[in-house]
C-alpha positions, 0 to 999 in steps of 0.5 A, a space after each residue: 500500499 503506498 500513499 503520498 504525504 500530499 495525498 488528500 486520503 493519506 491518513 485514511 490510507 495509513 489507518 487502513 494499513 494499521 487496521 490491517 496490522 492490528 487485525 494480525 494481517 500483514 501489510 507494507 506501507 509506504 508514505 512517499 514525502 511531498 508526493 500527491 495522487 498520481 505523482 509517479 504518472 505525471 512525473 514519471 522521471 523524477 527520482 521519487 516516482 522511480 524510488 516508488 516503482 522500484 519499491 513496488 517492483 521489489 514488493 511484487 517479486 517478493 510476494 510472487 516468490 514466497 512459498 505457498 503455505 498450503 503446498 506443504 513442505 519445500 522439497 
């Protein structure tokens, strides 16, 4: 989950991540400093946009390479 610090719904996004954690769930939250809604689309070459895309890619790789707990022990 990610949100910019200048995003209109920043506090709601942070509260949602917190609710997931309090319920025992897992969430990854990024609050990008100075960013606004759509920042990475409107300024794709900005360093912050590149950082956000890299963080998303790392998260996706982690999620896709995690072993499936329902498949039993790894062999």
